[in-house]
C-alpha positions, 0 to 999 in steps of 0.5 A: 499499500502506498504510504502516505496516500496523496490526495487531491480535492477539487472543489469551487470554493473553500475558506472562506467561503462557509457553505456546507461543502466547504465546511464539510471539506475543511473539517475532514481534510485534517483529519485525512492528514493525520491518518497518513493522508497528503492532502491538497485542496484545489479551488477557486481564487476568491478576491483577497485571498492568497494563491498558496497557504496552509489551513490547519497544516492543509496545503490549499492551492487557489486557482485564477478566475479570469472573464465571465462564467464560461471563460472563468471555468476554462481558466480554473480547470487549465490552472488546476490541471497544471498544478495536479501535473505538478502535485502527482495526486495518487487519487482525485476527489472532485466535488460537484459535477461541473468545473471540478469533475471535468478538471478531474477527469482531464487529469485523469486522462493525463495521470491515469489516476482514479476519480471520485465525484461528489454531488452536493445537492439534488432536485431542479437546480441539482448538479445532475439537472443542472448538468442535464440542461448545460451545452453538451450535458449528455454527452459530458454525462456519458463520459462520467458514466465511462470514466468516473471511478466511484461517485459519492451519494450523500443522500438518497435524493442524490443516489436516485438521480445519479441512478436515473441518468445510468451511473451503475449501482457498483459505482455509487457509494453512499457516505453521508456528510458527518459533523464533528460532534465534539466541536459543534456540542450543547452548552449549558444555560449559563454558558449560552447567556455568556455566548449571548453577551459576548455575540451582543445577543439579546438573552431574554427573546427568541434568536433564530439563525440561518447559515449558508449561502446567501442564493436564490434557492436558499429563500432567505428572503421568505424567512426575513419576511416571515421574521417581521410576525415574530417581531411582533410577538417579541419586540427584541427578537433576533435573526442572525444571518451568517454567510454571503452571496449573490443575494446579499444586497438585495436581502439587506434591502428587505430586511426590517429591525431585528434581522442582523447580518453577520457576514462569513464568519470563521467559526458558525459553532459559537452562533449555533450555541447561542441561539434557540433555533435553526431555519433553512428555508431552502427549496434543495439540499443534499444533505445539509451539514448546516443541519447536522451542525445545528443538531450536533449543538442540540439546536433545533431546526425548522426546514423545508420538507425536501427529500434531503432535509427529510432524511435528517428531520422527523416532523414533530419528533426533532424538528418541524418542516414545512412545504417550500415557499409556503410562508404561512406555514413557515411563520406558523412553525417560527411562532411555535419555536419561538413561543415553546422552549420545552419543545426546543429542548425536546427536538434539541436532544433528540437531533443530537442522539441522531447525530451520534448515532448516524452522522458523526465526523469521524464516521464519514472520514473512515468511510472515505478513507476505506474508499481511497485506499481501495481505489489506490490499491485496486488501480481505481476498482471498486471490486 
């Protein structure tokens, strides 16, 4: 067996972006390093970031991007392939079926290394459906079917979509996202009040939280508009918005009193521990890392009734679900969460229990390690 295994992770965004895929890879990479992997992350260079740095001991290579969307993808892919030729990985793991997967496949044709692809979303604007609608989408899917060694299904919905486009069962591996249950853990009532004080939050009014990209599919506008009804009942109630994205200016423009934008933050855990509930109104998810992190903190969740969320939340047991884009239902669930601390405690405890049973980060890391080693030792075969 090769030791250490040199692993290249190709992902569209990375720290300081705080999307779910970025946080998952950022949490896994140092653990993989600890298990005799030489990990390299290749991502796009964002304004204000360095072209190379180590984050938690992991080398991060940021590729330049130029021009509009198509040109940016081409420039990223070209730069990333040149970097991969220098790194000479034993296995490449692409997160998303777009430029990361294309980059990995082109590098495979030059180096002959196994490639893994993880789609992180499903539904009408998920990876599979979006690539179908793109230029040469069917040809790209056919190429992936033929050449990708393994697809990771993070949820049943993602797995069903991969099956629907002809990815064989033996090349689909189910590995759910995981969360570091030690870093994301419950706090006592006194510790919560101390955190609220440090973060400038009220101690005697509901605190709701959203964490993620401020993108149209997240439907943060629905949550902001619904929050006005909570403020009518609780004048000091605060809705925290963590993250940035294409809709930030618009969302700030429609926000009323009680909506607090904190931007991208280095560590979301203190905010989760200081809040009373988490809300995810998005119309599509894969398997939400933000929900996993919230549940690990025993923070109850209000979320849309979509496939990925339904794998994590059982309505009335460890959270509340509402139909996508149904603001009246969202308001109803927010009112329940805001006014019933005993329900919050019950849901939070049940959510934490499920995390410990099925969704720990260590479990996810161990499953990836077995997959990487198998592909390297068998020259790309899963048999």
